[in-house]
mmCIF file of the N, C-alpha and C atoms, coordinates in Angstrom:
data_MODEL
# 
_entry.id   MODEL 
# 
loop_
_atom_site.group_PDB 
_atom_site.id 
_atom_site.type_symbol 
_atom_site.label_atom_id 
_atom_site.label_alt_id 
_atom_site.label_comp_id 
_atom_site.label_asym_id 
_atom_site.label_entity_id 
_atom_site.label_seq_id 
_atom_site.pdbx_PDB_ins_code 
_atom_site.Cartn_x 
_atom_site.Cartn_y 
_atom_site.Cartn_z 
_atom_site.occupancy 
_atom_site.B_iso_or_equiv 
_atom_site.pdbx_formal_charge 
_atom_site.auth_seq_id 
_atom_site.auth_comp_id 
_atom_site.auth_asym_id 
_atom_site.auth_atom_id 
_atom_site.pdbx_PDB_model_num 
ATOM 1   N N  . MET A 1 1  ? -67.414 43.772 22.770 1.00 0.00 ? 1  MET A N  1 
ATOM 2   C CA . MET A 1 1  ? -67.675 43.527 21.374 1.00 0.00 ? 1  MET A CA 1 
ATOM 3   C C  . MET A 1 1  ? -66.220 43.075 20.545 1.00 0.00 ? 1  MET A C  1 
ATOM 4   N N  . LYS A 1 2  ? -66.091 41.843 20.356 1.00 0.00 ? 2  LYS A N  1 
ATOM 5   C CA . LYS A 1 2  ? -64.901 41.444 19.786 1.00 0.00 ? 2  LYS A CA 1 
ATOM 6   C C  . LYS A 1 2  ? -64.735 42.555 18.105 1.00 0.00 ? 2  LYS A C  1 
ATOM 7   N N  . ILE A 1 3  ? -65.995 43.185 17.760 1.00 0.00 ? 3  ILE A N  1 
ATOM 8   C CA . ILE A 1 3  ? -65.841 43.438 16.443 1.00 0.00 ? 3  ILE A CA 1 
ATOM 9   C C  . ILE A 1 3  ? -65.343 44.731 16.158 1.00 0.00 ? 3  ILE A C  1 
ATOM 10  N N  . PHE A 1 4  ? -65.731 45.566 17.530 1.00 0.00 ? 4  PHE A N  1 
ATOM 11  C CA . PHE A 1 4  ? -65.031 46.811 17.718 1.00 0.00 ? 4  PHE A CA 1 
ATOM 12  C C  . PHE A 1 4  ? -63.093 46.713 18.071 1.00 0.00 ? 4  PHE A C  1 
ATOM 13  N N  . GLU A 1 5  ? -62.560 45.536 18.696 1.00 0.00 ? 5  GLU A N  1 
ATOM 14  C CA . GLU A 1 5  ? -61.663 45.079 19.015 1.00 0.00 ? 5  GLU A CA 1 
ATOM 15  C C  . GLU A 1 5  ? -60.690 45.220 17.662 1.00 0.00 ? 5  GLU A C  1 
ATOM 16  N N  . ILE A 1 6  ? -61.370 44.168 16.963 1.00 0.00 ? 6  ILE A N  1 
ATOM 17  C CA . ILE A 1 6  ? -61.104 44.365 14.990 1.00 0.00 ? 6  ILE A CA 1 
ATOM 18  C C  . ILE A 1 6  ? -60.484 45.128 14.547 1.00 0.00 ? 6  ILE A C  1 
ATOM 19  N N  . LEU A 1 7  ? -61.840 46.339 14.657 1.00 0.00 ? 7  LEU A N  1 
ATOM 20  C CA . LEU A 1 7  ? -61.614 47.585 13.708 1.00 0.00 ? 7  LEU A CA 1 
ATOM 21  C C  . LEU A 1 7  ? -60.373 47.812 14.183 1.00 0.00 ? 7  LEU A C  1 
ATOM 22  N N  . PHE A 1 8  ? -60.627 48.456 15.553 1.00 0.00 ? 8  PHE A N  1 
ATOM 23  C CA . PHE A 1 8  ? -59.066 48.796 16.268 1.00 0.00 ? 8  PHE A CA 1 
ATOM 24  C C  . PHE A 1 8  ? -57.814 48.714 15.837 1.00 0.00 ? 8  PHE A C  1 
ATOM 25  N N  . LEU A 1 9  ? -57.826 46.868 15.325 1.00 0.00 ? 9  LEU A N  1 
ATOM 26  C CA . LEU A 1 9  ? -56.717 46.312 15.127 1.00 0.00 ? 9  LEU A CA 1 
ATOM 27  C C  . LEU A 1 9  ? -56.218 46.615 13.725 1.00 0.00 ? 9  LEU A C  1 
ATOM 28  N N  . LEU A 1 10 ? -57.404 46.064 12.884 1.00 0.00 ? 10 LEU A N  1 
ATOM 29  C CA . LEU A 1 10 ? -57.212 46.498 11.259 1.00 0.00 ? 10 LEU A CA 1 
ATOM 30  C C  . LEU A 1 10 ? -56.770 48.089 10.946 1.00 0.00 ? 10 LEU A C  1 
ATOM 31  N N  . CYS A 1 11 ? -57.043 49.014 11.703 1.00 0.00 ? 11 CYS A N  1 
ATOM 32  C CA . CYS A 1 11 ? -56.845 50.593 11.616 1.00 0.00 ? 11 CYS A CA 1 
ATOM 33  C C  . CYS A 1 11 ? -55.407 50.395 11.939 1.00 0.00 ? 11 CYS A C  1 
ATOM 34  N N  . PHE A 1 12 ? -54.955 50.373 12.325 1.00 0.00 ? 12 PHE A N  1 
ATOM 35  C CA . PHE A 1 12 ? -53.355 49.661 12.839 1.00 0.00 ? 12 PHE A CA 1 
ATOM 36  C C  . PHE A 1 12 ? -52.699 49.434 12.118 1.00 0.00 ? 12 PHE A C  1 
ATOM 37  N N  . ALA A 1 13 ? -53.370 48.204 11.580 1.00 0.00 ? 13 ALA A N  1 
ATOM 38  C CA . ALA A 1 13 ? -52.900 46.701 10.668 1.00 0.00 ? 13 ALA A CA 1 
ATOM 39  C C  . ALA A 1 13 ? -52.827 47.907 9.115  1.00 0.00 ? 13 ALA A C  1 
ATOM 40  N N  . VAL A 1 14 ? -53.719 48.304 8.700  1.00 0.00 ? 14 VAL A N  1 
ATOM 41  C CA . VAL A 1 14 ? -53.490 49.812 7.441  1.00 0.00 ? 14 VAL A CA 1 
ATOM 42  C C  . VAL A 1 14 ? -52.544 50.525 7.919  1.00 0.00 ? 14 VAL A C  1 
ATOM 43  N N  . SER A 1 15 ? -52.476 51.035 8.650  1.00 0.00 ? 15 SER A N  1 
ATOM 44  C CA . SER A 1 15 ? -51.027 51.963 8.599  1.00 0.00 ? 15 SER A CA 1 
ATOM 45  C C  . SER A 1 15 ? -49.832 51.411 8.462  1.00 0.00 ? 15 SER A C  1 
ATOM 46  N N  . TRP A 1 16 ? -49.241 50.201 8.877  1.00 0.00 ? 16 TRP A N  1 
ATOM 47  C CA . TRP A 1 16 ? -47.893 49.869 9.399  1.00 0.00 ? 16 TRP A CA 1 
ATOM 48  C C  . TRP A 1 16 ? -47.477 49.237 7.624  1.00 0.00 ? 16 TRP A C  1 
ATOM 49  N N  . PRO A 1 17 ? -48.347 48.885 6.522  1.00 0.00 ? 17 PRO A N  1 
ATOM 50  C CA . PRO A 1 17 ? -47.587 48.581 5.320  1.00 0.00 ? 17 PRO A CA 1 
ATOM 51  C C  . PRO A 1 17 ? -47.281 49.919 4.700  1.00 0.00 ? 17 PRO A C  1 
ATOM 52  N N  . ILE A 1 18 ? -48.467 50.873 4.796  1.00 0.00 ? 18 ILE A N  1 
ATOM 53  C CA . ILE A 1 18 ? -47.848 52.448 3.874  1.00 0.00 ? 18 ILE A CA 1 
ATOM 54  C C  . ILE A 1 18 ? -46.172 52.531 4.501  1.00 0.00 ? 18 ILE A C  1 
ATOM 55  N N  . SER A 1 19 ? -45.708 52.348 6.311  1.00 0.00 ? 19 SER A N  1 
ATOM 56  C CA . SER A 1 19 ? -44.523 52.617 6.499  1.00 0.00 ? 19 SER A CA 1 
ATOM 57  C C  . SER A 1 19 ? -43.653 52.085 5.569  1.00 0.00 ? 19 SER A C  1 
ATOM 58  N N  . ILE A 1 20 ? -43.949 50.999 5.917  1.00 0.00 ? 20 ILE A N  1 
ATOM 59  C CA . ILE A 1 20 ? -42.975 49.469 4.819  1.00 0.00 ? 20 ILE A CA 1 
ATOM 60  C C  . ILE A 1 20 ? -42.685 50.006 3.903  1.00 0.00 ? 20 ILE A C  1 
ATOM 61  N N  . ALA A 1 21 ? -43.964 49.969 2.719  1.00 0.00 ? 21 ALA A N  1 
ATOM 62  C CA . ALA A 1 21 ? -43.732 50.755 1.651  1.00 0.00 ? 21 ALA A CA 1 
ATOM 63  C C  . ALA A 1 21 ? -42.584 51.863 1.832  1.00 0.00 ? 21 ALA A C  1 
ATOM 64  N N  . LYS A 1 22 ? -43.300 52.846 2.339  1.00 0.00 ? 22 LYS A N  1 
ATOM 65  C CA . LYS A 1 22 ? -42.157 53.679 2.179  1.00 0.00 ? 22 LYS A CA 1 
ATOM 66  C C  . LYS A 1 22 ? -40.411 53.728 2.487  1.00 0.00 ? 22 LYS A C  1 
ATOM 67  N N  . ALA A 1 23 ? -39.873 52.648 3.465  1.00 0.00 ? 23 ALA A N  1 
ATOM 68  C CA . ALA A 1 23 ? -38.755 52.192 3.749  1.00 0.00 ? 23 ALA A CA 1 
ATOM 69  C C  . ALA A 1 23 ? -38.185 51.466 2.848  1.00 0.00 ? 23 ALA A C  1 
ATOM 70  N N  . LEU A 1 24 ? -39.607 50.939 2.220  1.00 0.00 ? 24 LEU A N  1 
ATOM 71  C CA . LEU A 1 24 ? -38.379 49.674 1.217  1.00 0.00 ? 24 LEU A CA 1 
ATOM 72  C C  . LEU A 1 24 ? -38.190 50.229 0.265  1.00 0.00 ? 24 LEU A C  1 
ATOM 73  N N  . ARG A 1 25 ? -39.031 51.193 -0.478 1.00 0.00 ? 25 ARG A N  1 
ATOM 74  C CA . ARG A 1 25 ? -38.943 52.538 -1.571 1.00 0.00 ? 25 ARG A CA 1 
ATOM 75  C C  . ARG A 1 25 ? -38.218 53.154 -1.071 1.00 0.00 ? 25 ARG A C  1 
ATOM 76  N N  . THR A 1 26 ? -38.083 53.863 -0.383 1.00 0.00 ? 26 THR A N  1 
ATOM 77  C CA . THR A 1 26 ? -36.509 55.271 -0.757 1.00 0.00 ? 26 THR A CA 1 
ATOM 78  C C  . THR A 1 26 ? -35.684 54.945 0.495  1.00 0.00 ? 26 THR A C  1 
ATOM 79  N N  . LYS A 1 27 ? -35.622 53.416 1.240  1.00 0.00 ? 27 LYS A N  1 
ATOM 80  C CA . LYS A 1 27 ? -34.054 52.831 2.069  1.00 0.00 ? 27 LYS A CA 1 
ATOM 81  C C  . LYS A 1 27 ? -33.980 54.198 2.934  1.00 0.00 ? 27 LYS A C  1 
ATOM 82  N N  . VAL A 1 28 ? -34.804 55.413 3.252  1.00 0.00 ? 28 VAL A N  1 
ATOM 83  C CA . VAL A 1 28 ? -34.445 56.154 4.317  1.00 0.00 ? 28 VAL A CA 1 
ATOM 84  C C  . VAL A 1 28 ? -35.546 55.706 5.697  1.00 0.00 ? 28 VAL A C  1 
ATOM 85  N N  . THR A 1 29 ? -34.970 56.284 6.865  1.00 0.00 ? 29 THR A N  1 
ATOM 86  C CA . THR A 1 29 ? -35.639 55.878 8.027  1.00 0.00 ? 29 THR A CA 1 
ATOM 87  C C  . THR A 1 29 ? -36.354 57.317 8.532  1.00 0.00 ? 29 THR A C  1 
ATOM 88  N N  . LYS A 1 30 ? -35.744 58.145 7.776  1.00 0.00 ? 30 LYS A N  1 
ATOM 89  C CA . LYS A 1 30 ? -35.792 59.949 8.748  1.00 0.00 ? 30 LYS A CA 1 
ATOM 90  C C  . LYS A 1 30 ? -37.386 59.988 9.435  1.00 0.00 ? 30 LYS A C  1 
ATOM 91  N N  . GLY A 1 31 ? -37.697 60.169 10.346 1.00 0.00 ? 31 GLY A N  1 
ATOM 92  C CA . GLY A 1 31 ? -38.435 60.541 11.019 1.00 0.00 ? 31 GLY A CA 1 
ATOM 93  C C  . GLY A 1 31 ? -39.546 59.133 11.991 1.00 0.00 ? 31 GLY A C  1 
ATOM 94  N N  . LYS A 1 32 ? -38.883 58.126 11.575 1.00 0.00 ? 32 LYS A N  1 
ATOM 95  C CA . LYS A 1 32 ? -39.319 57.424 12.325 1.00 0.00 ? 32 LYS A CA 1 
ATOM 96  C C  . LYS A 1 32 ? -38.373 57.175 13.399 1.00 0.00 ? 32 LYS A C  1 
ATOM 97  N N  . SER A 1 33 ? -39.380 56.338 14.608 1.00 0.00 ? 33 SER A N  1 
ATOM 98  C CA . SER A 1 33 ? -38.508 56.178 16.335 1.00 0.00 ? 33 SER A CA 1 
ATOM 99  C C  . SER A 1 33 ? -38.485 54.915 16.433 1.00 0.00 ? 33 SER A C  1 
ATOM 100 N N  . PRO A 1 34 ? -37.178 54.315 16.704 1.00 0.00 ? 34 PRO A N  1 
ATOM 101 C CA . PRO A 1 34 ? -37.364 52.685 17.370 1.00 0.00 ? 34 PRO A CA 1 
ATOM 102 C C  . PRO A 1 34 ? -37.709 52.503 18.639 1.00 0.00 ? 34 PRO A C  1 
ATOM 103 N N  . VAL A 1 35 ? -37.916 53.662 19.467 1.00 0.00 ? 35 VAL A N  1 
ATOM 104 C CA . VAL A 1 35 ? -38.641 53.671 21.037 1.00 0.00 ? 35 VAL A CA 1 
ATOM 105 C C  . VAL A 1 35 ? -40.189 53.354 20.452 1.00 0.00 ? 35 VAL A C  1 
ATOM 106 N N  . PHE A 1 36 ? -40.681 54.123 19.911 1.00 0.00 ? 36 PHE A N  1 
ATOM 107 C CA . PHE A 1 36 ? -42.046 54.228 19.228 1.00 0.00 ? 36 PHE A CA 1 
ATOM 108 C C  . PHE A 1 36 ? -42.581 53.134 18.850 1.00 0.00 ? 36 PHE A C  1 
ATOM 109 N N  . MET A 1 37 ? -41.689 52.624 18.083 1.00 0.00 ? 37 MET A N  1 
ATOM 110 C CA . MET A 1 37 ? -41.922 51.354 17.520 1.00 0.00 ? 37 MET A CA 1 
ATOM 111 C C  . MET A 1 37 ? -42.270 49.947 18.517 1.00 0.00 ? 37 MET A C  1 
ATOM 112 N N  . GLY A 1 38 ? -41.063 50.489 19.609 1.00 0.00 ? 38 GLY A N  1 
ATOM 113 C CA . GLY A 1 38 ? -40.492 49.370 21.092 1.00 0.00 ? 38 GLY A CA 1 
ATOM 114 C C  . GLY A 1 38 ? -42.028 49.199 21.600 1.00 0.00 ? 38 GLY A C  1 
ATOM 115 N N  . PHE A 1 39 ? -42.434 51.070 21.867 1.00 0.00 ? 39 PHE A N  1 
ATOM 116 C CA . PHE A 1 39 ? -43.346 50.422 22.801 1.00 0.00 ? 39 PHE A CA 1 
ATOM 117 C C  . PHE A 1 39 ? -45.163 49.984 22.090 1.00 0.00 ? 39 PHE A C  1 
ATOM 118 N N  . ILE A 1 40 ? -44.745 49.802 20.697 1.00 0.00 ? 40 ILE A N  1 
ATOM 119 C CA . ILE A 1 40 ? -45.802 49.600 20.152 1.00 0.00 ? 40 ILE A CA 1 
ATOM 120 C C  . ILE A 1 40 ? -45.952 48.256 20.597 1.00 0.00 ? 40 ILE A C  1 
ATOM 121 N N  . LEU A 1 41 ? -44.591 47.596 19.960 1.00 0.00 ? 41 LEU A N  1 
ATOM 122 C CA . LEU A 1 41 ? -44.667 45.852 19.750 1.00 0.00 ? 41 LEU A CA 1 
ATOM 123 C C  . LEU A 1 41 ? -45.141 45.524 21.710 1.00 0.00 ? 41 LEU A C  1 
ATOM 124 N N  . LEU A 1 42 ? -44.502 46.374 22.671 1.00 0.00 ? 42 LEU A N  1 
ATOM 125 C CA . LEU A 1 42 ? -44.952 45.910 23.559 1.00 0.00 ? 42 LEU A CA 1 
ATOM 126 C C  . LEU A 1 42 ? -46.299 45.656 24.009 1.00 0.00 ? 42 LEU A C  1 
ATOM 127 N N  . GLY A 1 43 ? -46.942 47.088 23.606 1.00 0.00 ? 43 GLY A N  1 
ATOM 128 C CA . GLY A 1 43 ? -48.430 46.959 23.959 1.00 0.00 ? 43 GLY A CA 1 
ATOM 129 C C  . GLY A 1 43 ? -49.212 45.901 22.829 1.00 0.00 ? 43 GLY A C  1 
ATOM 130 N N  . TYR A 1 44 ? -48.965 45.636 21.851 1.00 0.00 ? 44 TYR A N  1 
ATOM 131 C CA . TYR A 1 44 ? -49.549 43.706 21.363 1.00 0.00 ? 44 TYR A CA 1 
ATOM 132 C C  . TYR A 1 44 ? -48.851 42.747 21.976 1.00 0.00 ? 44 TYR A C  1 
ATOM 133 N N  . ILE A 1 45 ? -47.563 42.789 22.917 1.00 0.00 ? 45 ILE A N  1 
ATOM 134 C CA . ILE A 1 45 ? -47.283 41.501 23.690 1.00 0.00 ? 45 ILE A CA 1 
ATOM 135 C C  . ILE A 1 45 ? -48.024 41.501 24.552 1.00 0.00 ? 45 ILE A C  1 
ATOM 136 N N  . PHE A 1 46 ? -48.973 43.103 25.469 1.00 0.00 ? 46 PHE A N  1 
ATOM 137 C CA . PHE A 1 46 ? -49.583 43.042 26.515 1.00 0.00 ? 46 PHE A CA 1 
ATOM 138 C C  . PHE A 1 46 ? -51.022 42.544 25.891 1.00 0.00 ? 46 PHE A C  1 
ATOM 139 N N  . GLY A 1 47 ? -51.562 42.721 24.401 1.00 0.00 ? 47 GLY A N  1 
ATOM 140 C CA . GLY A 1 47 ? -52.792 42.009 24.125 1.00 0.00 ? 47 GLY A CA 1 
ATOM 141 C C  . GLY A 1 47 ? -53.009 41.202 24.460 1.00 0.00 ? 47 GLY A C  1 
ATOM 142 N N  . ILE A 1 48 ? -51.567 40.042 23.498 1.00 0.00 ? 48 ILE A N  1 
ATOM 143 C CA . ILE A 1 48 ? -51.858 39.299 23.219 1.00 0.00 ? 48 ILE A CA 1 
ATOM 144 C C  . ILE A 1 48 ? -51.560 38.100 24.786 1.00 0.00 ? 48 ILE A C  1 
ATOM 145 N N  . ILE A 1 49 ? -51.279 38.507 25.676 1.00 0.00 ? 49 ILE A N  1 
ATOM 146 C CA . ILE A 1 49 ? -50.953 38.195 27.129 1.00 0.00 ? 49 ILE A CA 1 
ATOM 147 C C  . ILE A 1 49 ? -52.465 38.664 27.459 1.00 0.00 ? 49 ILE A C  1 
ATOM 148 N N  . ASN A 1 50 ? -52.749 39.285 27.012 1.00 0.00 ? 50 ASN A N  1 
ATOM 149 C CA . ASN A 1 50 ? -54.248 40.037 28.090 1.00 0.00 ? 50 ASN A CA 1 
ATOM 150 C C  . ASN A 1 50 ? -55.638 38.455 27.526 1.00 0.00 ? 50 ASN A C  1 
ATOM 151 N N  . LYS A 1 51 ? -55.059 38.052 26.842 1.00 0.00 ? 51 LYS A N  1 
ATOM 152 C CA . LYS A 1 51 ? -55.798 37.193 25.854 1.00 0.00 ? 51 LYS A CA 1 
ATOM 153 C C  . LYS A 1 51 ? -55.836 36.167 26.259 1.00 0.00 ? 51 LYS A C  1 
ATOM 154 N N  . PHE A 1 52 ? -54.708 35.339 26.804 1.00 0.00 ? 52 PHE A N  1 
ATOM 155 C CA . PHE A 1 52 ? -54.379 34.305 27.340 1.00 0.00 ? 52 PHE A CA 1 
ATOM 156 C C  . PHE A 1 52 ? -54.848 34.402 28.674 1.00 0.00 ? 52 PHE A C  1 
ATOM 157 N N  . VAL A 1 53 ? -54.396 35.214 29.675 1.00 0.00 ? 53 VAL A N  1 
ATOM 158 C CA . VAL A 1 53 ? -54.858 35.332 31.218 1.00 0.00 ? 53 VAL A CA 1 
ATOM 159 C C  . VAL A 1 53 ? -56.185 35.519 31.462 1.00 0.00 ? 53 VAL A C  1 
ATOM 160 N N  . ASN A 1 54 ? -56.903 36.251 30.635 1.00 0.00 ? 54 ASN A N  1 
ATOM 161 C CA . ASN A 1 54 ? -58.516 36.133 30.613 1.00 0.00 ? 54 ASN A CA 1 
ATOM 162 C C  . ASN A 1 54 ? -59.085 35.164 29.563 1.00 0.00 ? 54 ASN A C  1 
ATOM 163 N N  . HIS A 1 55 ? -58.789 33.992 29.484 1.00 0.00 ? 55 HIS A N  1 
ATOM 164 C CA . HIS A 1 55 ? -58.998 33.231 28.499 1.00 0.00 ? 55 HIS A CA 1 
ATOM 165 C C  . HIS A 1 55 ? -60.126 33.764 27.738 1.00 0.00 ? 55 HIS A C  1 
ATOM 166 N N  . GLN A 1 56 ? -59.256 34.333 27.094 1.00 0.00 ? 56 GLN A N  1 
ATOM 167 C CA . GLN A 1 56 ? -60.237 34.482 25.220 1.00 0.00 ? 56 GLN A CA 1 
ATOM 168 C C  . GLN A 1 56 ? -59.429 34.249 24.391 1.00 0.00 ? 56 GLN A C  1 
ATOM 169 N N  . VAL A 1 57 ? -58.645 33.504 24.261 1.00 0.00 ? 57 VAL A N  1 
ATOM 170 C CA . VAL A 1 57 ? -58.332 33.145 23.088 1.00 0.00 ? 57 VAL A CA 1 
ATOM 171 C C  . VAL A 1 57 ? -58.972 32.764 22.270 1.00 0.00 ? 57 VAL A C  1 
ATOM 172 N N  . ASP A 1 58 ? -59.114 33.728 21.340 1.00 0.00 ? 58 ASP A N  1 
ATOM 173 C CA . ASP A 1 58 ? -60.053 33.422 19.392 1.00 0.00 ? 58 ASP A CA 1 
ATOM 174 C C  . ASP A 1 58 ? -58.833 34.144 18.460 1.00 0.00 ? 58 ASP A C  1 
ATOM 175 N N  . TYR A 1 59 ? -59.888 33.849 17.847 1.00 0.00 ? 59 TYR A N  1 
ATOM 176 C CA . TYR A 1 59 ? -59.296 34.476 16.329 1.00 0.00 ? 59 TYR A CA 1 
ATOM 177 C C  . TYR A 1 59 ? -58.565 35.468 16.428 1.00 0.00 ? 59 TYR A C  1 
ATOM 178 N N  . VAL A 1 60 ? -59.232 36.628 17.250 1.00 0.00 ? 60 VAL A N  1 
ATOM 179 C CA . VAL A 1 60 ? -58.869 38.135 17.357 1.00 0.00 ? 60 VAL A CA 1 
ATOM 180 C C  . VAL A 1 60 ? -57.355 38.012 17.490 1.00 0.00 ? 60 VAL A C  1 
ATOM 181 N N  . ILE A 1 61 ? -56.752 37.282 18.307 1.00 0.00 ? 61 ILE A N  1 
ATOM 182 C CA . ILE A 1 61 ? -55.264 37.066 18.596 1.00 0.00 ? 61 ILE A CA 1 
ATOM 183 C C  . ILE A 1 61 ? -54.798 36.997 17.499 1.00 0.00 ? 61 ILE A C  1 
ATOM 184 N N  . TRP A 1 62 ? -54.997 36.791 16.075 1.00 0.00 ? 62 TRP A N  1 
ATOM 185 C CA . TRP A 1 62 ? -54.481 36.489 14.945 1.00 0.00 ? 62 TRP A CA 1 
ATOM 186 C C  . TRP A 1 62 ? -54.563 38.011 14.632 1.00 0.00 ? 62 TRP A C  1 
ATOM 187 N N  . PHE A 1 63 ? -55.124 38.888 14.646 1.00 0.00 ? 63 PHE A N  1 
ATOM 188 C CA . PHE A 1 63 ? -54.496 40.329 14.249 1.00 0.00 ? 63 PHE A CA 1 
ATOM 189 C C  . PHE A 1 63 ? -53.862 41.252 15.277 1.00 0.00 ? 63 PHE A C  1 
ATOM 190 N N  . TYR A 1 64 ? -53.827 41.099 16.436 1.00 0.00 ? 64 TYR A N  1 
ATOM 191 C CA . TYR A 1 64 ? -52.654 40.764 17.576 1.00 0.00 ? 64 TYR A CA 1 
ATOM 192 C C  . TYR A 1 64 ? -51.145 40.648 16.839 1.00 0.00 ? 64 TYR A C  1 
ATOM 193 N N  . VAL A 1 65 ? -51.190 39.224 16.345 1.00 0.00 ? 65 VAL A N  1 
ATOM 194 C CA . VAL A 1 65 ? -49.990 38.768 16.055 1.00 0.00 ? 65 VAL A CA 1 
ATOM 195 C C  . VAL A 1 65 ? -49.045 39.484 14.589 1.00 0.00 ? 65 VAL A C  1 
ATOM 196 N N  . LEU A 1 66 ? -50.691 39.068 13.446 1.00 0.00 ? 66 LEU A N  1 
ATOM 197 C CA . LEU A 1 66 ? -50.411 39.979 12.203 1.00 0.00 ? 66 LEU A CA 1 
ATOM 198 C C  . LEU A 1 66 ? -49.523 41.833 12.661 1.00 0.00 ? 66 LEU A C  1 
ATOM 199 N N  . ASN A 1 67 ? -50.553 42.877 14.092 1.00 0.00 ? 67 ASN A N  1 
ATOM 200 C CA . ASN A 1 67 ? -49.816 44.324 14.000 1.00 0.00 ? 67 ASN A CA 1 
ATOM 201 C C  . ASN A 1 67 ? -48.491 43.833 14.214 1.00 0.00 ? 67 ASN A C  1 
ATOM 202 N N  . PHE A 1 68 ? -47.894 43.052 15.345 1.00 0.00 ? 68 PHE A N  1 
ATOM 203 C CA . PHE A 1 68 ? -47.031 42.218 15.937 1.00 0.00 ? 68 PHE A CA 1 
ATOM 204 C C  . PHE A 1 68 ? -46.166 42.385 15.189 1.00 0.00 ? 68 PHE A C  1 
ATOM 205 N N  . CYS A 1 69 ? -45.873 41.653 13.641 1.00 0.00 ? 69 CYS A N  1 
ATOM 206 C CA . CYS A 1 69 ? -45.411 41.425 12.856 1.00 0.00 ? 69 CYS A CA 1 
ATOM 207 C C  . CYS A 1 69 ? -45.081 42.372 11.995 1.00 0.00 ? 69 CYS A C  1 
ATOM 208 N N  . LEU A 1 70 ? -46.203 42.957 11.187 1.00 0.00 ? 70 LEU A N  1 
ATOM 209 C CA . LEU A 1 70 ? -45.805 44.585 10.891 1.00 0.00 ? 70 LEU A CA 1 
ATOM 210 C C  . LEU A 1 70 ? -45.289 45.603 11.269 1.00 0.00 ? 70 LEU A C  1 
ATOM 211 N N  . VAL A 1 71 ? -45.411 45.626 12.537 1.00 0.00 ? 71 VAL A N  1 
ATOM 212 C CA . VAL A 1 71 ? -44.354 46.585 13.816 1.00 0.00 ? 71 VAL A CA 1 
ATOM 213 C C  . VAL A 1 71 ? -43.008 46.318 13.748 1.00 0.00 ? 71 VAL A C  1 
ATOM 214 N N  . ALA A 1 72 ? -42.442 44.624 13.545 1.00 0.00 ? 72 ALA A N  1 
ATOM 215 C CA . ALA A 1 72 ? -41.453 43.945 13.814 1.00 0.00 ? 72 ALA A CA 1 
ATOM 216 C C  . ALA A 1 72 ? -40.799 44.414 12.473 1.00 0.00 ? 72 ALA A C  1 
ATOM 217 N N  . PHE A 1 73 ? -41.420 44.098 11.536 1.00 0.00 ? 73 PHE A N  1 
ATOM 218 C CA . PHE A 1 73 ? -40.577 44.040 10.429 1.00 0.00 ? 73 PHE A CA 1 
ATOM 219 C C  . PHE A 1 73 ? -40.252 45.681 9.996  1.00 0.00 ? 73 PHE A C  1 
ATOM 220 N N  . ASP A 1 74 ? -41.170 46.373 10.429 1.00 0.00 ? 74 ASP A N  1 
ATOM 221 C CA . ASP A 1 74 ? -40.803 48.304 10.475 1.00 0.00 ? 74 ASP A CA 1 
ATOM 222 C C  . ASP A 1 74 ? -39.668 48.156 10.749 1.00 0.00 ? 74 ASP A C  1 
ATOM 223 N N  . LEU A 1 75 ? -39.947 48.017 12.027 1.00 0.00 ? 75 LEU A N  1 
ATOM 224 C CA . LEU A 1 75 ? -38.260 47.617 13.084 1.00 0.00 ? 75 LEU A CA 1 
ATOM 225 C C  . LEU A 1 75 ? -37.201 47.377 12.966 1.00 0.00 ? 75 LEU A C  1 
ATOM 226 N N  . ILE A 1 76 ? -37.186 46.254 11.865 1.00 0.00 ? 76 ILE A N  1 
ATOM 227 C CA . ILE A 1 76 ? -35.668 45.740 11.492 1.00 0.00 ? 76 ILE A CA 1 
ATOM 228 C C  . ILE A 1 76 ? -35.439 46.697 10.038 1.00 0.00 ? 76 ILE A C  1 
ATOM 229 N N  . LEU A 1 77 ? -36.928 46.810 9.058  1.00 0.00 ? 77 LEU A N  1 
ATOM 230 C CA . LEU A 1 77 ? -36.129 47.903 8.522  1.00 0.00 ? 77 LEU A CA 1 
ATOM 231 C C  . LEU A 1 77 ? -35.599 49.242 8.871  1.00 0.00 ? 77 LEU A C  1 
ATOM 232 N N  . TYR A 1 78 ? -35.695 49.943 9.926  1.00 0.00 ? 78 TYR A N  1 
ATOM 233 C CA . TYR A 1 78 ? -35.273 50.522 10.700 1.00 0.00 ? 78 TYR A CA 1 
ATOM 234 C C  . TYR A 1 78 ? -33.572 50.525 10.837 1.00 0.00 ? 78 TYR A C  1 
ATOM 235 N N  . TYR A 1 79 ? -33.567 50.015 11.311 1.00 0.00 ? 79 TYR A N  1 
ATOM 236 C CA . TYR A 1 79 ? -31.902 49.438 11.977 1.00 0.00 ? 79 TYR A CA 1 
ATOM 237 C C  . TYR A 1 79 ? -31.430 48.928 10.350 1.00 0.00 ? 79 TYR A C  1 
ATOM 238 N N  . ARG A 1 80 ? -31.773 48.232 9.514  1.00 0.00 ? 80 ARG A N  1 
ATOM 239 C CA . ARG A 1 80 ? -31.528 47.893 7.924  1.00 0.00 ? 80 ARG A CA 1 
ATOM 240 C C  . ARG A 1 80 ? -30.904 49.227 7.676  1.00 0.00 ? 80 ARG A C  1 
ATOM 241 N N  . TYR A 1 81 ? -32.128 50.472 7.817  1.00 0.00 ? 81 TYR A N  1 
ATOM 242 C CA . TYR A 1 81 ? -31.600 51.897 6.583  1.00 0.00 ? 81 TYR A CA 1 
ATOM 243 C C  . TYR A 1 81 ? -31.081 52.650 7.476  1.00 0.00 ? 81 TYR A C  1 
ATOM 244 N N  . LYS A 1 82 ? -30.912 52.519 8.517  1.00 0.00 ? 82 LYS A N  1 
ATOM 245 C CA . LYS A 1 82 ? -30.759 53.834 9.078  1.00 0.00 ? 82 LYS A CA 1 
ATOM 246 C C  . LYS A 1 82 ? -29.612 54.705 9.349  1.00 0.00 ? 82 LYS A C  1 
ATOM 247 N N  . ASP A 1 83 ? -28.725 54.461 8.547  1.00 0.00 ? 83 ASP A N  1 
ATOM 248 C CA . ASP A 1 83 ? -27.578 54.357 8.183  1.00 0.00 ? 83 ASP A CA 1 
ATOM 249 C C  . ASP A 1 83 ? -27.989 55.132 6.675  1.00 0.00 ? 83 ASP A C  1 
ATOM 250 N N  . ASN A 1 84 ? -28.868 55.248 6.090  1.00 0.00 ? 84 ASN A N  1 
ATOM 251 C CA . ASN A 1 84 ? -29.014 55.813 4.846  1.00 0.00 ? 84 ASN A CA 1 
ATOM 252 C C  . ASN A 1 84 ? -29.237 57.607 4.868  1.00 0.00 ? 84 ASN A C  1 
ATOM 253 N N  . ASN A 1 85 ? -29.504 57.787 6.191  1.00 0.00 ? 85 ASN A N  1 
ATOM 254 C CA . ASN A 1 85 ? -30.554 58.818 6.490  1.00 0.00 ? 85 ASN A CA 1 
ATOM 255 C C  . ASN A 1 85 ? -29.195 60.383 5.807  1.00 0.00 ? 85 ASN A C  1 
# 
């Protein structure tokens, strides 16, 4: 059922803006792991690829793209502010 996949992705989508807001506010990356965020990005890429491979390209793919963009932005902030620790 797509609803559970959407809910799963939305739960993650709620978490990343909190992390992004903290990085923008404090300009500190302490406690963040670029390796972890890289694996999360890889997971979203695999989720998107899965949609294409299994011919299930639908609106749910946009939730994967949203999450990917949020994590990618957080990773960019990590490298931008990593010297501020």
